[in-house]
N, C-alpha and C positions, 0 to 999 in steps of 0.2 A: 748877415750876423756872422760872427765869429763862430768858431764852432769849438765846442770845449766842452768834452768829455772822456771817457774812460773807452778804449776799442782791443777788440782781443785781438791778435794777429798771432799769424805761424812765421816766421825770419826763414828764409829762404835759405839752403846751407849756401855749404861757403861759394865753390863754384859757380853757381846760379848766380847765387848773389850779386857775381864780380861781376857779371855778363850783365845784369838788370840793371845795377848801381852805375855801370859807364853810362847805357841807355838813358837813362834819369837827367845824367851827368848834362851830356848833348841836348837834351831835348828839355831838361826841365829840373835845372841846377835847384829851384829852392824846395823839388822834392827829394831830391838826393839831400839834403840837407837836414832835413824833419826827419827822415825814420829808415830806417834800414831795410833794404828790398825784403818784403814780405808776401804773404797772401792776407784778407781784410778776410776773417772771420764772423765779426760782427762786430759793429759801426753804422755800417754805411748802408748795408741790404741785409734783409729779410729780420734784421732789431736795426734800432738806432744807438747811440753810446749807451753805456751807464752810468749815469749821473756822476762827477766828479765827485763828488759829497761822501760819495762809497769809501769805506775803509777801507785798506790793506788787506786788513785782519779778515773780516766779511770776504773778497775778495777771495781771499786763502778758501778759507773755509768752504765756500758753497764749490770750489773749482778745481780743489784740490784730489778730491775724491772720484772726478772725473777724469783728468788728465792722472791719475794713476793703473784706472782701469779702459785706458786708450791707448792702444796699441799703435807704434810710429804709424803713419801711412805714406805711400807710395802714389808718387802724382804725375800728373803731366800737363802741361798748359798746352789748351789749345791756342787755333787761329787767334790773333789780335783783333779787338773793336775797338769801334767806339760803344762806352758806356753809357745805356737806357738814356738815349736820345739829347745827348750831351758831345762836348767834344772832348774830353776825359779818352784816352785812349790806357787798354788797359790786355793783361794775357789774363781769360778765362780760364776755369779749372770745369771738368765734371760736377755739378752741383749731386750729384748720388753717391751712393756708396759708403764705404766709413767718413768721409768728408761730412754727409748731411747727415748722418747717428751722431758726430762730432758737436754739430751744430745745435741741431738738436737739443742735444743735451745741455750746452750752455745756455742756450734761450731757456729752459726750463729747468736750470740752475738753483731758482729764487729768488736770483737776483733781479734786480731792477732795470728793465732797458724803456729807452724809451722809443716814440718809434721812425720806424724807417721812411722812405720813400719808394725804396725800391724790394722786389722781391728776393729772396738770398739768392747770390750770385756770386761765388766767391771766385776773385782774383787777383792778381797782381797788379796795380797801377807803375804804366809808364811815361805818363804823361800825365799833371792833376791842373797846377796852378798857373803854368807857361799856357797865352795865347798860340796856338801854332798855326803857320801858313798852309795852306793846304798839300806844298809839295811837301813841310816835315811829317801833314799827321797819314800823305799816300805811304811816307817809309816807315816811319814806326807802322803802319798795317802791314809792314814788310815783312817785319818782324818776327824770326822763328826759334825758338830754343825749342826742338824735341826731345830732349835728353829726359827722361823719368827721374824725378827725387823724390826723397823722402822728408818729410817733415815729422819729427821727432822731439816736438814741446810749444804749449803757446807762450805769447807772451802779452801783457795787457799793458796799453801805453795811453796816460791819459794825454791826450792833443787837446790844446787851447790854441790855436791859429791867435794872432802869426805867430805865437813864439813855437821852438822847436817841439816834439812831443817828449817824454820824458817816461821812459820804462817802469815800470812802478812792481810787475812780477814778474815771473819765468818757472812754466811749472811743465817736466822731464812728462812725455806722453811712456810711461812705463808701464801699459798692460801687451798684454802679448799672451801663447800658452807656456805657461807654467812646469819643465819636468819635475817629477815625481822622485 
């Protein structure tokens, strides 16, 4: 059944995104065409997608205050792994700390989320659509991107497979310490 819903993502900073894009292009060209390299915050784990009938105005109204009070978040990738009993290969992120706080605020924002099949497991997908041979999977599982990076915005994308995703909204993470 084709997927049709709104996902909340955090696009990766340019230098990290270029490295992930190169991996996507090599191992899963369709994924490389569908969305920029990103962390999946809602839609595939923790909660499912937001119904596509939700207006951009409602998305903004519910999420803008959360983004405004959330400071940019420093993260780093863990070692790659297969995603939850699938052949999908991801770079996971620790699901605790500020990212978990953001996720919990998103899912209690009052927006209607569908059910998810998996618990919250923030990640960047390296291969999703492509069926990979065992050699390619082994190569992907050797991927290392150890440098820390900062996410400073969230993006909402309407995903409607098999079409490329469409960005609906971007909200900067603008919280943090304020000087008097």
